[in-house]
PAVO-640993 format. One record per residue (C-alpha): residue number from 1; residue in three letters; y negated, x negated, z. Coordinates in steps of 0.25 Angstrom, whole numbers, plus 5000, padded with zeros to 4 digits. Each point is the difference from the previous one (the first is absolute). Layout:
! PAVO-640993
REC  NUM  ALA  Y  X  Z
...
***
This chain:
! PAVO-640993
REC  1  MET  5000  5000  5000
REC  2  ASN  4986  4995  4997
REC  3  ILE  4994  4997  5014
REC  4  SER  4986  5002  4996
REC  5  TYR  5002  5014  4995
REC  6  PHE  5009  5003  5013
REC  7  ILE  4989  4996  5009
REC  8  SER  4990  5008  4992
REC  9  LYS  5008  5012  5001
REC  10  ARG  5001  4998  5015
REC  11  ILE  4986  4998  5002
REC  12  ARG  4997  5013  4992
REC  13  LYS  5009  5008  5009
REC  14  SER  4994  4994  5013
REC  15  GLU  4986  5003  4996
REC  16  SER  5001  5015  5000
REC  17  GLY  4988  5007  5008
REC  18  SER  4993  4986  5001
REC  19  PHE  4986  4996  4995
REC  20  SER  5007  4993  4988
REC  21  SER  5008  5013  4996
REC  22  THR  4986  5007  4999
REC  23  ILE  4995  4988  4991
REC  24  HIS  5012  5001  4991
REC  25  LYS  4998  5015  4998
REC  26  VAL  4986  4997  4996
REC  27  ALA  5005  4989  4990
REC  28  VAL  5010  5010  4994
REC  29  VAL  4989  5011  4999
REC  30  THR  4991  4990  4993
REC  31  ILE  5010  4996  4990
REC  32  ALA  5005  5014  4997
REC  33  ILE  4986  5005  4998
REC  34  GLY  4996  4988  4991
REC  35  LEU  5012  5002  4992
REC  36  SER  4999  5015  4998
REC  37  ALA  4986  4998  4997
REC  38  ALA  5003  4990  4989
REC  39  ILE  5011  5009  4994
REC  40  VAL  4992  5012  5000
REC  41  SER  4988  4992  4994
REC  42  PHE  5008  4994  4988
REC  43  LEU  5008  5012  4997
REC  44  ILE  4987  5008  4999
REC  45  MET  4993  4989  4992
REC  46  LEU  5012  5001  4990
REC  47  GLY  4999  5015  5000
REC  48  PHE  4985  4999  4997
REC  49  GLN  5003  4990  4988
REC  50  SER  5011  5007  4995
REC  51  GLY  4994  5014  5000
REC  52  VAL  4987  4996  4994
REC  53  LYS  5006  4991  4990
REC  54  GLU  5009  5011  4995
REC  55  LYS  4988  5010  4998
REC  56  MET  4993  4989  4992
REC  57  TYR  5011  4996  4992
REC  58  GLY  5004  5015  4998
REC  59  PHE  4987  5003  4995
REC  60  SER  4997  4988  4991
REC  61  HIS  5012  4991  5000
REC  62  HIS  5000  4985  5002
REC  63  LEU  4993  4994  4988
REC  64  LEU  4989  5006  4991
REC  65  ILE  4998  4996  4985
REC  66  THR  4987  5004  4994
REC  67  LYS  4991  4995  4988
REC  68  PHE  4992  4988  5005
REC  69  THR  4985  5005  5001
REC  70  MET  4988  4995  5007
REC  71  ASN  4995  5014  5006
REC  72  ASN  5004  5007  5012
REC  73  ALA  5001  5014  4994
REC  74  VAL  5011  5010  5006
REC  75  ALA  5004  5003  4985
REC  76  GLU  5008  4989  4994
REC  77  GLN  5000  4994  4986
REC  78  PRO  5011  5005  4993
REC  79  PHE  5011  4991  4993
REC  80  ASN  5013  5002  4993
REC  81  TYR  5010  5000  5012
REC  82  ASP  5012  5000  4990
REC  83  ILE  5001  4985  5003
REC  84  ASP  5014  4992  5002
REC  85  LEU  4998  5001  5015
REC  86  TYR  5000  5015  4999
REC  87  LYS  5011  5002  4990
REC  88  ASN  5009  4989  5006
REC  89  PRO  4998  4999  5015
REC  90  GLY  5014  4995  5001
REC  91  LYS  4997  4986  4996
REC  92  LEU  4993  4998  5014
REC  93  PRO  5011  5004  5010
REC  94  PHE  4991  5002  5011
REC  95  ILE  4993  5012  4993
REC  96  LYS  5004  5013  5004
REC  97  HIS  4991  5011  4993
REC  98  ILE  4987  5000  4991
REC  99  GLN  4992  5011  4998
REC  100  GLU  4986  5003  4992
REC  101  TYR  4988  5006  5006
REC  102  GLY  4985  5003  4998
REC  103  HIS  4988  5003  5008
REC  104  LYS  4988  5009  4996
REC  105  PRO  4988  5004  5009
REC  106  GLY  4997  5014  5002
REC  107  LEU  4996  5011  5010
REC  108  ILE  5005  5013  5005
REC  109  LYS  4990  5012  5000
REC  110  THR  5003  5012  5007
REC  111  ASP  4991  5011  5005
REC  112  ASN  4996  4993  5013
REC  113  GLU  5004  4985  4998
REC  114  VAL  4997  4989  4990
REC  115  LEU  5010  4988  5003
REC  116  GLY  5001  4987  4992
REC  117  ILE  5014  4996  4997
REC  118  VAL  5009  4990  4992
REC  119  PHE  5010  5006  4990
REC  120  LYS  5012  4991  5000
REC  121  GLY  5009  5004  4988
REC  122  VAL  5014  4996  5001
REC  123  ALA  5012  5003  4990
REC  124  LYS  5015  5003  5000
REC  125  SER  5003  4986  5004
REC  126  PHE  4993  5002  5014
REC  127  ASP  5009  4998  5012
REC  128  ARG  5001  5013  5006
REC  129  LEU  5010  4996  5010
REC  130  ALA  4991  4990  5007
REC  131  PHE  4988  5009  4999
REC  132  ASN  5008  5013  5005
REC  133  GLU  4999  4995  5015
REC  134  ASN  4984  5002  4999
REC  135  ILE  5002  5015  4995
REC  136  VAL  4997  5009  5012
REC  137  GLU  4999  5013  4992
REC  138  GLY  5005  5005  4986
REC  139  LYS  5006  4991  4990
REC  140  PHE  4997  4989  4990
REC  141  ILE  4994  5003  4987
REC  142  ALA  5009  5004  4988
REC  143  PHE  4998  4993  4987
REC  144  SER  5001  5008  4987
REC  145  ASP  5007  4995  4987
REC  146  SER  4987  5003  4992
REC  147  GLY  4986  4999  5004
REC  148  TYR  4995  4997  5014
REC  149  SER  5004  5006  5013
REC  150  HIS  4990  5009  5007
REC  151  GLU  5005  4997  5014
REC  152  ILE  4995  4991  5010
REC  153  VAL  5002  4995  5014
REC  154  ILE  4989  4999  5010
REC  155  SER  4999  4994  5014
REC  156  ARG  4999  5008  5012
REC  157  ILE  4986  4994  5003
REC  158  ILE  4995  5005  4986
REC  159  ALA  5007  5014  5002
REC  160  ASN  4993  5002  5013
REC  161  LYS  4987  4996  4995
REC  162  ILE  5001  5010  4988
REC  163  ARG  5008  5011  5008
REC  164  ALA  5011  5000  4990
REC  165  ASN  5014  5002  5001
REC  166  VAL  5013  4998  4991
REC  167  GLY  4999  5009  4989
REC  168  ASP  4985  5000  4998
REC  169  ALA  4994  4997  4988
REC  170  ILE  4987  4990  5000
REC  171  ILE  4991  4995  4990
REC  172  LEU  4998  4984  4998
REC  173  HIS  4988  4995  4993
REC  174  PHE  5001  4986  4994
REC  175  PHE  4989  4991  4998
REC  176  GLN  4998  4997  4986
REC  177  ASN  4991  5003  4988
REC  178  PRO  5001  5012  4998
REC  179  PRO  5005  5003  5013
REC  180  ARG  5013  5008  5000
REC  181  TYR  5007  5009  5010
REC  182  ARG  5015  5004  5002
REC  183  LYS  5006  5012  5008
REC  184  LEU  5012  4995  5007
REC  185  LYS  5011  5006  5010
REC  186  ILE  5002  4993  5014
REC  187  VAL  5016  4999  5001
REC  188  GLY  5000  4990  5012
REC  189  ILE  4993  4994  5011
REC  190  TYR  5002  4986  5005
REC  191  GLU  4996  4992  5012
REC  192  THR  5001  4985  5002
REC  193  ASN  4989  4999  5011
REC  194  LEU  4994  4988  4992
REC  195  SER  4988  5009  4998
REC  196  ASP  4990  4988  4997
REC  197  TYR  5008  4997  4988
REC  198  PHE  5009  5012  4995
REC  199  ASP  4999  5013  5007
REC  200  SER  4984  5002  5000
REC  201  ARG  4999  4999  4985
REC  202  VAL  5013  4998  4992
REC  203  VAL  5006  5013  4992
REC  204  ILE  5013  4998  4993
REC  205  GLY  5002  5006  4986
REC  206  ASP  5005  4997  4986
REC  207  LEU  4997  4987  4993
REC  208  ARG  4999  5007  4987
REC  209  LEU  4988  5008  5005
REC  210  VAL  4993  4986  5002
REC  211  GLN  5005  4996  4986
REC  212  GLN  4994  5012  4994
REC  213  LEU  4987  5000  5007
REC  214  ASN  4998  4985  4997
REC  215  GLY  5005  5001  4985
REC  216  TRP  5011  4990  5004
REC  217  SER  5013  5000  4992
REC  218  ALA  5013  5004  5006
REC  219  ASN  5005  4985  5003
REC  220  GLN  4987  4997  5007
REC  221  ALA  4997  5000  5015
REC  222  GLY  4991  4994  5010
REC  223  GLY  5010  4992  5006
REC  224  LEU  5014  4997  5004
REC  225  GLU  5006  5001  5015
REC  226  VAL  5012  4990  5002
REC  227  GLN  5010  5002  5012
REC  228  ILE  5006  4988  5005
REC  229  ASP  5014  4999  5007
REC  230  LEU  4996  4992  5012
REC  231  ASN  5014  4998  5004
REC  232  TYR  5003  4993  4988
REC  233  TYR  4993  4987  5006
REC  234  SER  5006  4991  5010
REC  235  GLY  4991  4998  5012
REC  236  PHE  5004  4986  5002
REC  237  GLU  4997  4996  4986
REC  238  LEU  4987  5007  5000
REC  239  TRP  4997  4993  5013
REC  240  LYS  5003  4986  4995
REC  241  LYS  4992  5003  4987
REC  242  GLU  4988  5005  5009
REC  243  ILE  5001  4987  5010
REC  244  ALA  5000  4990  4988
REC  245  GLY  4988  5008  4994
REC  246  TYR  4993  5000  5013
REC  247  SER  5002  4985  5003
REC  248  ASN  4995  4996  4986
REC  249  ALA  4987  5008  5003
REC  250  ILE  4998  4994  5013
REC  251  SER  5003  4986  4994
REC  252  GLU  4989  5002  4988
REC  253  ARG  4990  5008  5008
REC  254  ILE  5000  4993  5014
REC  255  ILE  5009  4987  5000
REC  256  ASN  4996  4994  4987
REC  257  ASN  4986  5006  5000
REC  258  PRO  4990  4988  5003
REC  259  GLU  4989  5009  5004
REC  260  GLU  5007  5007  5011
REC  261  PRO  4995  4994  5013
REC  262  ASN  5011  5005  5010
REC  263  LYS  5013  5000  4993
REC  264  PHE  5009  5000  5012
REC  265  ALA  4993  5013  5006
REC  266  ARG  5000  5007  4987
REC  267  THR  5014  4997  4997
REC  268  LEU  5005  5005  5013
REC  269  SER  4992  5013  4998
REC  270  ALA  5006  5002  4986
REC  271  ILE  5014  4999  5006
REC  272  TRP  4996  5009  5012
REC  273  ASN  4995  5011  4990
REC  274  PHE  5012  4999  4991
REC  275  SER  5008  5013  5000
REC  276  PHE  5011  5004  4991
REC  277  ASP  5001  5014  4995
REC  278  HIS  5013  5003  4991
REC  279  ASP  4993  5012  4992
REC  280  ARG  4988  4992  4997
REC  281  ALA  5008  4988  4995
REC  282  ALA  5009  5009  4991
REC  283  LEU  4988  5007  4994
REC  284  ASP  4993  4987  4997
REC  285  ASP  5013  4994  4993
REC  286  ALA  5001  5013  4992
REC  287  GLN  4985  5000  4996
REC  288  GLN  5002  4986  4995
REC  289  GLN  5013  5003  4992
REC  290  ILE  4995  5013  4994
REC  291  GLY  4986  4994  4997
REC  292  GLU  5007  4988  4992
REC  293  SER  5006  5010  4991
REC  294  MET  4988  5009  4997
REC  295  ASP  4988  4998  4990
REC  296  TYR  4988  4993  5005
REC  297  ASP  4991  5013  4999
REC  298  LEU  5008  5007  5011
REC  299  ASN  4997  4999  5015
REC  300  ILE  5011  5001  5011
REC  301  GLU  4997  5001  5014
REC  302  THR  5008  5004  5013
REC  303  VAL  4997  5013  5008
REC  304  ARG  4997  4990  5011
REC  305  ASP  4988  4994  4992
REC  306  LYS  4996  5014  4995
REC  307  TYR  5000  5007  5015
REC  308  VAL  4998  4987  5007
REC  309  GLN  4993  5007  5012
REC  310  VAL  5013  5007  5004
REC  311  PHE  5009  4988  4999
REC  312  GLU  4989  4992  5008
REC  313  TRP  5001  5011  5011
REC  314  LEU  5015  4998  5000
REC  315  ASP  4999  4985  5001
REC  316  LEU  4991  5002  5012
REC  317  VAL  5009  5008  5007
REC  318  LYS  5011  4990  4998
REC  319  ARG  4991  4988  5006
REC  320  GLN  4997  5009  5012
REC  321  VAL  5015  5002  5003
REC  322  HIS  5003  4986  4998
REC  323  ILE  4988  4997  5010
REC  324  LEU  5006  5010  5009
REC  325  LEU  5014  4993  5000
REC  326  THR  4993  4987  5003
REC  327  ILE  4993  5006  5012
REC  328  ILE  5013  5006  5005
REC  329  LEU  5008  4987  4999
REC  330  ILE  4989  4993  5008
REC  331  VAL  4999  5010  5011
REC  332  VAL  5016  5001  5002
REC  333  SER  5001  4985  5000
REC  334  VAL  4989  4998  5010
REC  335  ASN  5006  5011  5008
REC  336  MET  5014  4993  4999
REC  337  ILE  4994  4986  5004
REC  338  SER  4994  5006  5012
REC  339  VAL  5014  5007  5004
REC  340  ILE  5008  4987  4999
REC  341  LEU  4989  4993  5008
REC  342  ILE  5001  5010  5011
REC  343  LEU  5015  4999  5000
REC  344  VAL  5000  4986  5001
REC  345  MET  4990  5000  5011
REC  346  GLU  5009  5010  5008
REC  347  ARG  5013  4992  4997
REC  348  THR  4994  4986  5003
REC  349  PRO  5010  4998  5012
REC  350  MET  5012  5004  4991
REC  351  VAL  4995  4990  4989
REC  352  GLY  4999  4989  5011
REC  353  LEU  5015  5004  5005
REC  354  LEU  5005  5000  4985
REC  355  LYS  4994  4985  4997
REC  356  ALA  5005  4995  5014
REC  357  MET  5014  5004  4996
REC  358  GLY  4998  4993  4987
REC  359  ALA  4996  5010  4990
REC  360  SER  4992  4995  4988
REC  361  ASN  4986  5005  4997
REC  362  LYS  5006  5006  4987
REC  363  LEU  5010  5008  5008
REC  364  VAL  4989  5005  5009
REC  365  ARG  4991  5004  4989
REC  366  SER  5011  5007  4993
REC  367  VAL  5001  5009  5013
REC  368  PHE  4986  5005  4998
REC  369  VAL  5001  5001  4985
REC  370  TYR  5012  5009  5001
REC  371  ASN  4993  5008  5009
REC  372  GLY  4988  5001  4991
REC  373  MET  5008  5004  4988
REC  374  SER  5007  5011  5007
REC  375  LEU  4986  5006  5003
REC  376  VAL  4997  4999  4985
REC  377  ALA  5012  5006  4996
REC  378  LYS  4998  5012  5009
REC  379  GLY  4986  5001  4995
REC  380  LEU  5005  5000  4986
REC  381  MET  5010  5011  5002
REC  382  ILE  4989  5009  5006
REC  383  GLY  4990  4997  4991
REC  384  ASN  5010  5003  4988
REC  385  ILE  5003  5013  5006
REC  386  ILE  4985  5004  5002
REC  387  GLY  4995  4995  4986
REC  388  VAL  5011  5004  4992
REC  389  GLY  5001  5014  5007
REC  390  PHE  4985  5002  4999
REC  391  CYS  5000  4997  4985
REC  392  LEU  5013  5009  4998
REC  393  MET  4992  5012  5006
REC  394  GLN  4988  4997  4993
REC  395  SER  5007  5000  4986
REC  396  GLN  5008  5013  5004
REC  397  PHE  4989  5008  5006
REC  398  HIS  4987  4994  4995
REC  399  TRP  4994  5001  5014
REC  400  VAL  4988  4991  4998
REC  401  LYS  4990  5006  4990
REC  402  LEU  4989  4993  4992
REC  403  ASN  4988  5004  4992
REC  404  PRO  5006  4999  4986
REC  405  HIS  4986  4998  4994
REC  406  ASP  4998  4987  5009
REC  407  TYR  5014  4995  5000
REC  408  TYR  5006  5006  4987
REC  409  MET  5011  5006  5008
REC  410  SER  5001  5012  5008
REC  411  TYR  5009  4994  5011
REC  412  VAL  5004  4986  5004
REC  413  PRO  5011  4995  4991
REC  414  VAL  5012  4992  5004
REC  415  GLU  5007  4991  4990
REC  416  TRP  5014  4997  5005
REC  417  SER  5004  4985  4999
REC  418  TRP  5011  4995  5008
REC  419  PHE  4997  4986  4995
REC  420  THR  4986  5001  5006
REC  421  VAL  5006  5005  5014
REC  422  ILE  5010  4989  5000
REC  423  ALA  4990  4989  4996
REC  424  LEU  4990  5005  5011
REC  425  ASN  5011  4999  5011
REC  426  LEU  5004  4985  4995
REC  427  ILE  4986  4996  5000
REC  428  VAL  4997  5005  5014
REC  429  PHE  5013  4995  5005
REC  430  ALA  4998  4986  4994
REC  431  VAL  4985  4998  5004
REC  432  VAL  5002  5005  5014
REC  433  SER  5014  4991  5001
REC  434  VAL  4992  4988  4996
REC  435  VAL  4989  5003  5010
REC  436  LEU  5010  5001  5011
REC  437  LEU  5002  4985  4999
REC  438  LEU  4986  4996  5003
REC  439  PRO  4999  5005  5015
REC  440  ALA  5015  4996  5002
REC  441  ARG  4996  4986  4998
REC  442  PHE  4992  5000  5012
REC  443  ILE  5014  4999  5007
REC  444  SER  5001  4986  4997
REC  445  ARG  4989  4997  5009
REC  446  ILE  5006  5006  5013
REC  447  GLN  5005  4990  5009
REC  448  PRO  5013  5004  5008
REC  449  VAL  4995  4996  5014
REC  450  GLN  4987  5007  4999
REC  451  ALA  5005  5012  4993
REC  452  ILE  5011  5002  5011
REC  453  ARG  4989  5000  5010
REC  454  PHE  4991  5008  4992
REC  455  ASP  4995  5013  5007
***
């Protein structure tokens, strides 16, 4: 039997009801609260990222291909979308779907309201399956074999402003010379809660209406939306590629830059600020490969670049969660150091007696390390129960509600990732276990004679 573990086990039994027992309970509670807070924070962060990204990708896909232009108009310049990428998407195995679209500005005029909108024309190639999750009432538009469809889908926000319901007919006025209008029927209402980008202004209809109003041919559109299979990319390969590119950038801009006055500090800052995002790296790689196969008059951008504010907000949430984990580890580590020091002080006579009997410093240190690790194990078990239990309840019942106009979600989302839960457990256990060695080294300074007489 391991003598250090045996002594540690006897100490824990004999400390029941003592001051050390109270301190141990505080340590267990601290670890449990810290781990549960980390689990809840990370799973909620993943939920926000997954939920918001799915809404963005469901509405606009991952990559946008448009005609290169210097203006920032809502309506795109038309181009012939019947290019090789559209006809043969299978040449690039990471492409899942391609669909054409076109925007046209206009307004909705009723007896009481005048509301500016952007009409988004889509075709039969539109990915309804991805968008149907946003349909809250009615159905998606039906495309006719000849002519354009007179059906449209509007957002909940627009429907409330113009006091319209599914089945109502409204008149859309389009900005052009001469102005034109069309009477269209509302067949569905969608809600993404991304009001600043979609819900407050976008009306979805038939692309052929945009083509007719603009005088485009049947194979012309304002752009192409490309859906990427993000699972096609290996996370490790993307990470290696991004590390290599980031290292080269640091070398060129900092280390090999003769005008840089403080290379060491800037290099450390650059390393600290590095963060790897699988989706971003995959989209950048797909953008590069698709861009190399297109004509030079076409522009390709990721949805992250087009709606940069949303993804910057998600990155900010991610950084805050990482800061929270760092604070939790610091608090738990300091608390465990205090607990071990108190235990050593209380057990000083025992330490002196063990040393007098020939025990090595390593053996005595192991006694207190085992004691501390048992507290960590208890704290981790309780923390997992609290953290995973709370997330399970939230995912099932959605108890914690949010303002969807501020957070893009009507409730706090939870994305299950057992890899994240296990990783957090390993991080907390590893960090605290290493920290336990610091106060235990104090034992080597204790002299047996003085320790036995210690009161």
